[in-house]
N, C-alpha and C positions, 0 to 999 in steps of 0.2 A: 247506490242501488245494487251494483254488482257485489259489493262486500256483504250487504244484507242477504242477498240471494244465496251467496256462498255459505253464510252462517246457517241459514235455514236448511241447506243441503246437509251440512255437517250434523245438525240436530236430528234431521230425519234419518240419516244413515245410522247415527248412534242408537236411536230408538229401535230401528229395524234389527240391528245386531243384538241389542239387549233382549229382543223377543225370540231370538233363535234358540233352539234347545241346547246347542253347543255352548252358549254363553250363560245359560240359566244357572241360578244359584244351586249349589248342592242341596240335596234333601237328606234329612235324617228321620227315618220312619221308625216309630216305636210300635213294635208288634206285641200284643198280649200273649198270643200263642202263634207259633210259626210252623207251618208244614212246608217243607222245602221242595216237594215234588219228586224227590229221588229216594229218600230214606223213609223208614217207618217211624222215625223219631218225631215227637212234637215238643218243641222247645219253647220255654217261657222266657219273658224278659229279654227278647232279642231286638236288636236295632239294625236297620239296613241303611247303609250309606249309598246314595245314588248320585252319580255325576255323569253328565253328557249322555243321558238316556239309558245308561247301563248301571248295573250293580257294582259298586266299588268294593264294599266290604259288608260282611254279616257277622255279628257277634253280640256278646252281652252288652246291654246299654251302659253308656258311660257319659262322658262329657260330650256335649253337642259340638261337632266340628266347627271351626271358625267359619262364619259366613253362611252356614247351612240353615235352611228353613226346616222346622220340625213339623212332621205329620204325625199326629197322635192317634194311633190305632191300638193303644194299650188295652182297650177293652174288646178287641176284635181278634178273631182267628184270621191270620193272613196266609194266603196261598199264592202260588204262581198264577198268572193269568191263564185262563182255561183254553184248551185247544180242542177244536172239533175237526176230525179228519175226513168228514164226509158232509159237505154242504153244497148248496147251489145258490150262493148269494147273488151271483151276477145273472139271475134269470127271473122269470115272472112268478114262479111258484105254481104249484099244482092246482088245477081246478077241473070242473066238469067240461069246460070248453076246450076240446082237443086243438082247436085252431088258434088259441090265444097266442102261442109263440110266433106264428106267421103274421098275425094281425098287428104285432108291435114291431116298430123299426128297431134297428140296433141302438140308436140313440135313446129311444124310450126305454129299452131294456136296461141300458146302463143306468139311467136315472132311477128306475125301480130298484136296481141293484144297490145304488147309493143309499136308498132308504133301508134296504135289508141289512146293509153293512152297519149302519148306525144302530139298528135294533140288536144286532149280534154283539157289537161292542158293549152296548149298555148292559147286556145280559152277562158280561164278564168273560166273554170269549174273545181274547185279544189276538188270537191266531186261528186261522182256518186253512184247511186244504180244500179248495173248491174244485169239485171233481167232475165238471162238465157243464156245458151250456148248449142250448140249441142254436143260438146265434153265435157262430164261431168268433172267438177272440174278444167278445165283450168282457170276459173275465180279465183279460190282459189289460184292457182299457181301465176297468174299475180298479184293479190292483195298482196300476201306475198312478191313478188319481189319488188314491189313498196314500201311496208312498210320497207323493209330492205335497201332501197336506191340503189338497183341494177339497176333499170330503173326509169326514171322520169314518173310521172303520177299523176292522182288525187287520193284522198282517195277513196277507193272502198269498198262498201258493196255488197256482192255477194250471188247469190242463189244456185250456185253449178250445177244445172240442172233444167229442167222443170219437174214438177210433172204433169203427163198427162195420159189419158187413152190410151190403145193400139190403134195405128193409129189415134191418136187425134191431136189437134193443136200444141202440143209440140214435135211431132215426125218428123223425116225426111222421109216424105212419097213420094212415086213415084219414088224412085231411085232403090232400091232393095227390095225384100220382107222384111218387118220390122224385122222379126225374124232373118234375116241374118245380120242386122246392128251390128257394133262392140258393145261390152258390155258397153263401156263408153258412147255410144250414147243412152243408154236405162236405165240409172241409176234411172230415176224418173217415169218409166212406171208402172202404177198400175191399176188393174182391180177391186179391192174390197176395202172397207174401211180399212180392215186389212192391205192390201198391201200398201195402201196410207200412213198409219201410219208408217209402216216399212220403206218405202222409205224416208219419211220425217225425221225419226230418223237417217237413214244412212247419209243423206246429212248434217244434223246438226253435226253429229259425225265427219264428214270429212271436216269441216271447213266452211260450209255455214253460212252466217250471218242472213238469213231470208229464207222463203220458197216462191217460185213462183208456183202457182197452175193454171192449164189451165181449166177454168170453162166453156168455150164455144169454138166452132171452131174458126179458125183464117183466116185472109185475106191472109196471106203469108204461107199457108200450103195446099198442094194438098189434095183434098178429104174431106175437112172439111168446114163447113159453119159458118160464124160469129154469126148468130142468134141462132144456135143450141146448147143446153146445152150439156156438156160433163161430167166432173167430177160431180157426184151427190152431193146433199146436205149432205148426210151421209158421203161420201168420204171427202168432204171439211171440215166437222165438225171434222172428225178424224185427219185430217192434222192440223187444228187449235188447237185441244187439245194438240197434241204433241208439237207444236211450242210454244204456250203460256205457257205450263208447264215449258218451259226452258227459258222464258223471251224473246222469239223471235217473230217477226211479220210475218204475212202471207199476201201476195198480190196476187190477182187473176186476170189473164187475162180473161176478159169477155166483149164481144161486145153486146150480146143480152140481152134483158130485163129479161127473165126468168133466165138465167145463172147468171146475176148480182144479182138478188134477192136471188137466192140460196146461193150465196157466202156471201151476207150481213147477211142473217139469220144464216148462219153457223159461223159467227163471224170473218170473215176476216177483216183485218185492212184497206185495200185499194183495189181499183179496177183499173186495167189498161185498157185503151181505152174507155170503157163505150159508145161505138159508137151509139148503138140503145136504149139507156136509155130513157124510156118514163116518163111522169109526175109522175106516181105512184112509179117508180123506183128511181127517183131523190128525191122524198119525203122520201122514205125509207132510202136512204143514209143519208139524213139530220137528220132523226130521230135517226139513229144509230151512227152518227158522223163518218161515213165511208168516207175515203178520195178517191177522184177521181184523176187519173193520165192520162190526156187526150192529146194525141199526135196530136194536130189539125193542125200542118203544114205538117205532114208526108204524108197525102193523095195527096197533090199537087206534091210532089217529085215523088211519085210512079206513078201517072198518066203521068207526063211529061217525066221523065227519064226512067221509066219502059217501057213505050211505045217505046221510042227510042231504048232501049237496047234489046227489044224482050223478056221481062219477060212473063211468062205463061199468056195466056188470062184469065184463071181462077182467077189469082191474080188481074189483072186489072179490071175485072168485079166486083169482091167483093169490091175492093177499091172504085169504082164508087158508089156502093150501100151503102157505109158506110160514106164516107167523109163528105158530107154536113149534113147528119143526126147527125153525131158526133158534128159538129160545132154548130148546133141548140141546141143540148143537153148541150153543154158547155155554151152557152149563157144563157140558162134557169138555169143551175146549179149556175152560177154567180149571177143571179137575186135572187135565193132562199137562197144564202149564204151557199151552200154546200162546204165542205172542198176541196180545189183544190191545188195540188202541180204541180210543173213544170216538165213535162215529155215529151220527144221528140221521143223516139224509134230510137235514133241515132245508126247507124249500118245498118238500112234500107237505110238511106241516110248517106253521108260521115261524119265521126267523125271530129269534129272541126267546124262544121256548126250548132252546137246545139242551138245557140242563134237566129237562124232564126225564131223560134216559137214565140218570144216575140211580134212581130208585129201582129200575128194572135190572140194572147191572148187579146191584146188591141182592135183589130178590132171586136172581138166577145164578148166584154162586160166588160173587166177589165180596170181599170185605169192603167197608167204606174206604179204607186207605188204598186198596187196590183200584177201586173205581176212580178215586182222585188221581192216582198216579197214571192211570190209563189216559186221563185228560190233561196231564201235565208232562212229567218227565218221560213217561213211556211213549206218549204221543210224539214228543219231540224226537225221541229215538227212532220211531217208525219213519218220520220224515227225513231223518238224517240231519237234524238241526242241532247245533250245540249253542244256539244263541237265544233260545226261548225255553219255556217249560220248567224252569227250576229257579229257586232263589239261592243262587250261588254267584260269587264274583265273576264278572265278565259277561253275564247274560243280560238281555234287555230287562229294564226295570218295569216289567209287566206284572201287576199284582191284582188280586181281588181280596176283599175283606168282608167277613160276615160276623155279626154279633153272636150268633148261636154256634154250637159245636157241630161241624159236619160229620165228625166221626160218631157222634151220638145219633144224629138224624141227617142223613145224606140229602134229604129233600130241601134243607135250608139253602143249598146252592141254587135252587130255583129262583131265589130272590136275593141277589147280591146287594150288599149295602154300599160298597165303594169299589170303583174300578180305576186302575191306573195303567196307562200304556206309555212306555218309554219315559217314565218319570213325570208324565203329565196327568193330572187328575181328570178323569173322564166324568166321574160323579162320585 
């Protein structure tokens, strides 16, 4: 009996090892057309060799490597897995109910996040930068669950919470007195530079990958105005000092020109929204090499669906005041050659629809290739990642495949035919 039990253990262990990515058979992927995410070249007849979740080689197709399984995408355009730099996967999503975040427990919030993560991955976004949650550190929990393989989802880089002034654009205002909000909803509230540094340290110590600072008021926050500065330049500088000393980046939510300029001078790495950026502000961003993450589809959804669903009139008014200004700023930023990454604010609109923004990026000045690169190689560059965003040896084997040509019609990316993450076929 002991010998039989021992034999069963060996069989079970062998099966488990065979199922791990590290021991999976190599893949040989035949791409009809290949866009690598870094160059403007479109190459035909290329094959990608994948081993242990990573790209081993890319080159003209030839003999299939010994032991490799073939993935025949020879009638598809193959691109790197897409990257969205501004999502709220680990949160409930926007609605007319201001109190929804406080009505849901952290556990429930994470479970909703798991559903959002699956929708995001299915849409071809294999990596996201998740830029803040009301329930602090739920994004860390979700990221870790995805990394362990507990739930399917994109690679996530998370902020942990919003770093914001009291009653600022990162608080849940208008529900209960802010001082009565649960402690996990105020992890990033800071009134002084010293508190801002302490809160940034806390978030990084508890698993945040970067810091999200609220430099101006917000469209979707009661009692704040997008053009009004919030975190001061000194507070922002204190946050940047902490993060950069640990090799971490800082992105700043900033709509108004003064707040954007404060953030750039303080040394932040990127700006979210940049809706009211004027010429001087865009020139400053270019001078400093600061990235812009501009959600230029989002305003359409807020206006259309927010109106139907009865979102607060304050939200709708601020959205009307910023949407077209943001698109004009985006067009000018493209003309100036400012660094721009692909960022949608998914979570305000439903997860899985992230690719809707591509059409607007082309409409407002980018070529289709520039828009693709903004969501692949350029997005990886903005995050400081050299392991995603491109089809080159050494990076993760994250790919999407579409039958149609996205350079002829960028909207085909709204319906991805096949998705692969780390060498595993998602669909």
